C-alpha positions in Angstrom: -19.9 -21.0 -20.5 -17.1 -18.6 -22.2 -13.5 -18.9 -21.4 -10.6 -16.6 -21.8 -7.2 -16.1 -20.7 -6.9 -14.7 -17.1 -5.9 -11.1 -16.9 -5.6 -10.1 -13.4 -5.9 -6.4 -14.1 -9.2 -7.0 -15.8 -11.0 -9.7 -13.6 -13.5 -7.3 -12.4 -15.0 -7.1 -15.9 -15.5 -10.8 -16.0 -18.6 -11.3 -14.0 -20.2 -14.6 -14.7 -17.3 -15.9 -16.7 -15.0 -18.9 -15.6 -11.5 -18.0 -16.5 -8.7 -20.4 -17.1 -4.9 -20.1 -17.4 -2.5 -22.9 -17.3 1.3 -22.6 -16.5 2.5 -25.3 -18.9 1.1 -24.8 -22.6 1.3 -28.5 -23.2 -1.2 -29.3 -20.2 -3.9 -27.3 -22.0 -6.1 -30.0 -23.4 -7.0 -32.2 -20.6 -6.3 -29.7 -17.7 -8.5 -26.9 -19.1 -11.4 -29.1 -19.7 -11.4 -30.6 -16.2 -11.0 -27.2 -14.5 -13.8 -25.7 -16.9 -16.2 -27.8 -14.9 -15.6 -25.8 -11.6 -18.9 -24.7 -10.1 -19.3 -21.8 -7.7 -22.8 -21.4 -6.3 -25.3 -19.6 -5.4 -24.1 -16.6 -7.4 -24.9 -14.0 -6.0 -24.4 -15.4 -2.6 -25.2 -14.1 0.8 -24.1 -16.3 3.7 -21.9 -18.8 2.1 -21.0 -20.1 -1.4 -20.2 -23.7 -2.4 -17.2 -24.3 -4.6 -17.1 -27.7 -6.3 -13.7 -28.5 -7.8 -13.6 -31.5 -10.4 -11.0 -34.1 -10.0 -7.8 -33.4 -11.8 -5.7 -36.0 -13.1 -2.6 -36.4 -11.3 -3.5 -33.9 -8.5 -4.6 -34.9 -5.0 -5.1 -31.5 -3.5 -6.3 -28.1 -4.7 -6.6 -24.8 -2.8 -9.7 -22.5 -2.9 -9.0 -19.0 -2.4 -11.3 -16.0 -2.2 -9.9 -12.6 -3.1 -11.6 -9.1 -2.6 -11.7 -6.3 -5.1 -8.1 -5.1 -4.0 -6.7 -8.6 -4.5 -6.3 -9.3 -0.9 -6.9 -13.0 0.3 -9.7 -13.1 2.6 -10.4 -16.9 2.8 -8.3 -19.9 1.8 -8.9 -23.7 2.1 -7.3 -26.7 1.0 -9.3 -29.2 -0.6 -8.8 -32.9 -1.1 -9.2 -34.4 -4.6 -9.0 -37.9 -3.6 -12.7 -38.4 -4.1 -14.1 -37.6 -7.6 -13.4 -34.0 -7.0 -13.7 -31.9 -3.8 -16.0 -29.2 -2.2 -15.3 -26.1 -0.2 -17.7 -23.9 1.8 -16.6 -20.2 1.6 -18.1 -18.5 4.4 -19.4 -14.8 3.6 -20.7 -13.3 6.7 -19.1 -10.1 7.6 -17.8 -9.8 4.0 -18.6 -6.5 2.3 -21.0 -6.5 -0.7 -19.4 -6.7 -4.0 -17.4 -8.7 -6.4 -15.0 -11.3 -5.3 -12.5 -13.5 -7.2 -12.7 -17.4 -6.4 -9.3 -19.0 -7.5 -8.7 -22.7 -7.6 -5.3 -24.0 -7.9 -4.4 -27.5 -8.6 -0.7 -28.3 -9.2 0.2 -25.9 -12.2 -3.5 -25.4 -13.2 -5.6 -22.5 -12.1 -9.2 -21.6 -12.6 -10.8 -18.2 -11.5 -14.4 -17.2 -11.2 -16.2 -14.2 -10.1 -18.6 -14.2 -7.2 -21.0 -11.5 -6.4 -21.7 -11.1 -2.6 -24.9 -9.3 -1.7 
């Protein structure tokens, strides 16, 4: 899956791409490889989407956030990473069809993926 540096003003053009940005440049090698394994399915989705967050070395919690096209948070859920990673079920009933951004934050590391809701 292709990767790019996250640019919030262009996220709508990134359908199908996982996007990784790290706050600490020195953390890139290990953190980027781990978070690149983020999985969001099904995509496109109708009723709910599942977000599987891989285990992140040194982190015990992550936050899964769903943003609409205007950047408004429409769902947020903490996820435990004590198991070999964590899972969040994102409810989509009542959400308008369109593109949404799923953002996962674990410590200083962040990954974003585009989700299409039909």
